[in-house]
N, C-alpha and C positions, 0 to 999 in steps of 0.2 A: 669244231667239235672232237674231244679225244672220247677213247676208249680205256679204262681201265680190267688191265687183264690180271686173272689170279690160278694162282696152284697149275696147275695141269692145263691151264689156257693160257698162260702166259707159256706154258714148255712148248708146246702144238707150237706157236708163234713167234717163237724165240723172245719174245716182247710182254712188256708189261707193264704199258702206254703207246698205245698207235694216235698221229692224231689224220686224221678226215680230212678235205676238203669241202666242205658240203654248208651251204647256205642253212640261214633263218628256217625254217619255214618246215622244215625238210621232216621227215615223221620218222619214227623210231622203225619202224618196218625198213626205212629206206636206208640207215644206218647200218641196220643190220646187215643187209645188202651192201650198201659202202664194205664193211668189215669184211662178207667172206668174201668177195670178188678179189681185197688186195688177199688174205689167207681161205681160201676156199678150204684146205682142212681139217679148218674151225668149225665151220660149219657142220663137219657128221660127229662131234662134239658138244655141240649148243643145238640142235634142232631133231626132232625126231620129227616125221612125217608133217614136217612144213612148218610145226610151230615150237614154239622153246620151247623144250626139254621139262620135261615135272622136276629135276634135279636143281634144272638151274635157275640160278636168279640176276633180276637185268632191274637193276638201280639207272633212273633218271637224274643226279644232281642231289645224289643220296634218298628219293622216294620208290617207292614198285611204281610205275606209271601204269599197271593191270589193276591195282588198291588205287589210288590215288589220283589216276589220268585217265588219260580215252587207247591205253593198252595200244601196240604197233601203231594206232590211229593219232598218239599226242606227238603234237607238234612241238619243236627243239629252238632250242636259239640257236648261234653257231659256236658257241662258247659252252655251250650243255658238256656235261664230263659227264658218259657213259658208263656203269660198269659191270660186268658180270661174272662171275662164281657158281663157282661149281658145290657140290658138296663137301661141305668140314666134318673132321671128323677128328676122335681126339679124346684127353682124360682131363 
């Protein structure tokens, strides 16, 4: 599975995409933990008090797992695409 990182999150890791070797059946929580294990500095940008920061959006294959699935316990396929978005502003 792989993560897409946008804006300052990509800058923190110096990567726009990160491939993780996780098996099918891993959860969103496990995928986040694996991402933070590889890039510990990213966790401070994404989590607050152990939870996803309110201003961060997380998508799994284009859908918000907190609205359409089981949130952190959403089970992922090995080829899942996960994305993290910080707040976006502009005019």
